[in-house]
N, C-alpha and C positions, 0 to 999 in steps of 0.2 A: 652374259656377264659372269666373270669368275673372280675368285679372290679368296683370301687376301694374298698378295704377292709381296715378297721381301727381297732385298739384296742378299747375296750369298753370305756375307758376314753377319747378317741380322742386326747390324748396328750402323747407323741409328735405326731403331725399331719403329719404322714408319710404314704401316701396312698400305699397300697400293691396291686400289680396285682395278681389276683388269677387265678391259672391254675387248673381247676376242674378235679377230677377223681371220677368215679362212680362205678368202679368194681375192686375188689382186684387183679385180674390177669392183670390189666392195670397199677398198681402202679409202678412196677419196670421200665417199659418203660417210664412212665411219669416222674419219678425221673431222669432217665438218660437224657431225653431231656432237663429238666430244668438245670441240672448240666452243660451240654454241652453249653447251650445258655447263662446262667447267672453266671456260676462259683460256685454258692452255692444257697441254698434255705432253706425253713423251712416248716414243716407241719402246716396248719392253720385249726382249727376246726370251732367253732361257734363264735369266736371273743369275748369271755367273759373275757380274761385276760385284766387287766386294763392299764398296762404300755407298755413297749416295748419288753417284753419277747416273744410276739407272732409275732413280726415284723422281717422279714428276713433282713439280712444285704444287700442283693441284691435287696430288695423290691419286690421280686417275690416269691410267696408262693404256695405250693402244697395244694390246697383246698380240704380237705378230708371230708367235711360235707356230701357229697353224699354217703359215705360209712356208712350207718346207719341201716343195717339189723341185725335182731336177727338171729344168726347162729344156736344155739342149747341151750336147757334148760332142766335141770333136776328139775322139780317142786316138786319132793319128797324131794330132798336134798337142794333145794334152791340155785342152781348154774346156772348161766347164762353166755353164751358166745355170744358176739355181736361184730359187727364191731366198730372200734374206733370212727367213726363219729356219732354214735347214741348218742342222748342226754340222760341225766339222767332221764328227763321226759318221754322219749320214753321207757326206761327200766321200769320205774314205771308203765306205762300204761299196760305193759304186766304182770308185777309181782303182782300188788295190787289185781286184781280180783282172783288171785290164792293164796292169803294169804302171800305175801312176800313184803319186803321193802328193800331199800338200807340200808346197815349197817352203812354207813357214807355218809352224803350228805352236800355239801356246801350251801351257801345262794342263789343259783340259780339252777333251774332245767334245764336251757338252756345250761349248760356246757356239753361238750361231754365226752365220756369215755376216749378218748385219752388225752383230756385236764385235766381231773381229775387225771390221772396217772402222766402226765408230771409236774403238779403243786402239786402233792400229797396233794390234798385238805383235809380239815378237817371240822368238823361241831360242833354242839351243844353238842355232846356226846364224845368229844375227851377224856375226863376223864375216859370213859368206854371202848371205842373201838379203840382209836388211830386215825390214818389217813386212807385215802382211800387205801393207799398201804398195810395197815395191812389186808385188806379184799380181796386183789388181789391174785388170784391163779396162773395165768400165762398169758402171752400175746405173740402175734406175732410181731416181730420187723424186719422191712426191712432196711438193711444197704446197702449203695451204694457199689457195687462190691462184696458183700457177700451173697446177697439173703435174704430170709426170715428165721429168727431164732426164735425158741421158747425159751422164757425166763421164768424162775420160780426160786424159792429159791433153787431148786435142779438141774436145767438145765440152763447153762450160768448164774450162780448166780451173777457174777460181773456186767454183763450187766443189769440184773434185778435190782440190787441195784442202779446202775447209772441212769437207766431210770426212776425209781420212784422218782419224784421230779427233774428230769434231764432236765426240760424245753424244751423237744423235741429235744435235741441235740445229742442223741446217735443213733437215727434212727427214721424211721417213724413207729409209732405204728399202726398196721393194724387191730388187733382184741384183745379183752381182755376177760378173764374169771374171774368172781367175785362171791363172796359168799354173799348171802342175809340173812336177818333175818326174822323170822316168825312173823306175826301180826294176830290179830283176827278181827280188824276193822281198817278202814283207818283214823279215826279221832284221834285227840290228846286230852288227858285230863291231867290236872295238876292244877297249881295255879300261880297267879301273886301277887307280893307284891311291893308296893312303898317303896323306902328308901331315906333317906335324905342326905346321904353323903358317901364318899368312905369307911370309916370304917364299915358302915352298909353293904355295898356290900360284903366286905371280910367276915364279920360274917355270912351273909346269904349264901354265897357260901360254907363256911366251914360246915354249917349246912345242906344244901339241896342237894348239888351236888351228894354226894354218895348215896342219897336215891332216885334219879331220873335218868332216862336215859338221859334226855336233860336238859341243863341249860344255860341261857344267860341273859344278862342285856342290856337294852337300857339306854344310858347315856345322860343327858343334857349337851352337850359339852360347853355351854356358862355360866353355873352356876359358880359363883365365891364365894370367902370367905368361910363361914361355909357350904355353899351349894355345894361346889365343889364335883363332883362325884355323885350327886343325880341322881336317875333314877328309873327304874322299872325292877324287877327281875322276870323272867319267868322260870318255870320248868315244865316238862311234860314227858309223855310216851305215847305209843300207847294205845288207848282205849281198854278196856277189852271186850266190847260188841259193837254191831253196824254193819253196812254194810261195805263191802269191795268195795268202790266206787272210781273210777278215777275221780277226780274233773275236771270240764270243765275249759279249759284255759280262761283267761280274754280276753275281746275284747277291753278294754280301752287302749288307746295309746296316746303318745305325738305326734301330727301329724307333727310338724315341729321343726326345731332348731332355737330358737331366736338368735338375734345377740349378746346378752349379757346374763349372768347367771341370772336365776330367783331366785337363792339362794343368799340372802344377810343378813346382820346383823339384819335388822328389821323383815323380814319374818321368819328367823330362830328363833329369840328370842320369837316371838309370838307363833310359832308352839310348841316350846319346853315347854313353860310355860303352854299352853293349854293341851298338851299331858300328862305332868306330873300330873297336877291337875285333869284330868279326871279319873285317877286311884284312887280308894278309898284308904285311909290310911291303912285300915285293909286288910289282905290277902283276895283275892277273887278267886273263882273257875274259872278254865279255861277249856273250851271244844270247840274246833274249828276244822276246816278242816286242813289237812296236809299242803296245799299250803300256807295259811296265816301264819302258824306257822314256816315252814321252809323257805318259799320263799316270804316274804312280798313285796319285790320290784318287783317281777315278775308279780304282779297284775297290773302293769302299764307298758305296752310294750314301748320300746324306752325311758325309763325314763332318760337315760343318756343325752338326748337332753335338759333337763331343765337347764343344766349348760351352755348352749349357745355354739356358735361356738368355743370359746377357749378351751372348754372341761374341764376336772377336773382331779385331781390326788387323789388316795386313799393312805392314810397313815395307814399301818398296821404293828404293831410291837408286839413282845412278850418279856416280862421282866421275868428273872428267879425268882423263888419263893422267895428266901431270901430277895431280895430288891424290890419286886413288889409293895407293898403298897406305900412307899415313892416316888418311881420313877413314878408310874402311877399318883400320886397326882401332881408331878411336871409337867408332860405332860399335864394334864387337866388344870392346872393353866395357863400354857403358851398358850394353845388353847383358854381358856376362855378370857384371856386378849387380844388376837388377834381379837376376834369377828368373827372368821372364823370357818367353820365347816359344818356339814351336819345334815339333819333331822334324819337319821338313824346312830347313833354312837353306836358301839357294844363293850361291855366289857365282857370277859368270861375267865374262868380259863381253862388252859390246863393241862392234866394229865401226867402221867409218862409212858404210853404205848409206847414202842419204835417203831419207823418207820423203815421199811426196806430200805428206801431211803437215799442216801448219802447227799442230799441237802434238806431234809425235813425241813420245817419251824418251826413247833411247838416244844416247849420244856416245861418241867414242870414249870409253872408260869402263867402269866396273859397276855392276848392278848387284844389290843385296836385297833379298826379300825374305820375310818371315812373318808368321802370325803371332798375335798376342791375345790371350783371353781378355775380354773387356772387364776392366775394373777401374776404380777411382784413381789408383796410383799410376795408371798408364799415361795420364796427362803429363806428369812430371818427367817420365822417361822420354816421351815423344818430344817434349820441349828441348831436352838435352840433345836428342838425335837431330832434330831440326836445325839446331844451332850449328852442329858439326857439318851437316849437308850444306847449309847456307854459306858457311865460311869457305867450304871447298868449291863453291860454285856449282853444286849439284842440284838435283830436283827430284820431286816425288812423282809417282805415277797416278794420275787422276782416276784411272779405272780401279785402283786399289785403295783409294784414299777416303777417309771420313773425318779428317781433322785439320788438314792444311789451312794455314791462314791465307787470307786474301792477298796480303802483301807478298808472301812467299810465292804464291801462284803467279801473280802478275810479274814478279821479278824473273821467275824461271821460264815463263811462257810469254814473252813480249808480243807474240803474234795474236794474243787473245783478242785484241781490239779488232783485228781483221776478221776473226771468226764472229765476233759480236755483230759486226756490220753485215755479215752474210747470214746470220742466224734467222731461221724462220721464227717470227715473233710469237707464234702460237705454240712453240716448243720450248719448254724451260724445265730444268732439273733443280733439285735441291742443291746439288753441288755447284751449279752455275750461279745460283743466287748467293751462296755462301762465299765464293771466291772472287766474285766480281763486284759485290755490293757491300763488302765489309772492309 
């Protein structure tokens, strides 16, 4: 037994008691023991979900990080099968030297395969390849009282769809088989361009996204007036020449958690101004390692500690294409006026590649994501932001959420009842209790 475990945002601060499992053939017995002693549980990977979707209603979780082995790989076809506790970084360590890369990756390599499926993560190339679930071939799902089931689009298809983006509620994901993409080099090449406002972002996105595999923008979340939505647009693809190298992980870390957040209006405003002005006004060439491009925050281990003991909440929403520009403008104005936000605020366009998951977050439109130090005034700001998203027909990302109302969740994810019908009744999260019973 280990503990305590928390979500990445440390809010809500609900410590979880972890019950570790290290072998696949021990999982069924471990699940049975937890159900008998606690009534319900939830699988817990590497704790990279931000809110309460990874927190068990019983506060006792089946800790699956020890199930991190590569089971089988076809390096000719680029297909890998690994245990669900393996991180994306561990998959990359095996794949990159052989000329393969993840087809879809989120903003951290420390997420597990099981977590990537349960949250149906997406990345900077959603407009090209959709979500993680779109690259998923099959997986093993352990359900209490039913044993291990193989799920794919052709085998147990209802469970496959419910599990992709199903927040770990349909069963314990034991292993997964995914499709990779070929690469010639591990570095990324592309371009960066500074822009002065939101209209320029949408113009750049329309021009560049279809010409590049990856596209994303950093936004100055405090800029107001005519500068609202200013930022830096980055596009790229895997380099056509160079070495296939697994980059060394960072050793930099935040050693302790301060009593209060180090992110405040003054530090944030100074950083954003400096970061924006450091980028030349003219487009510039980009060539960098894959880690700083895909995983900029992973370069500082335990970076969540900088928000202090109260923790933080991430706000990530997606707005449908038709009303994206005015609604995103409203969101950024509200955030700018509040003086709150994060160093890394991300704006990106989502494409129309359909996800196989019932509760997948992305939809054709624009996604905005940024972090907020937890404080009492945050509730008023989130209520204002929620109203804008609701009016625009958008939705929030369950993997990042710690505040969404039940009515907003049920409106935005009408397939939730199908998931509830397929949910393993012994698996329940704090999130699911909050959004389906209030």
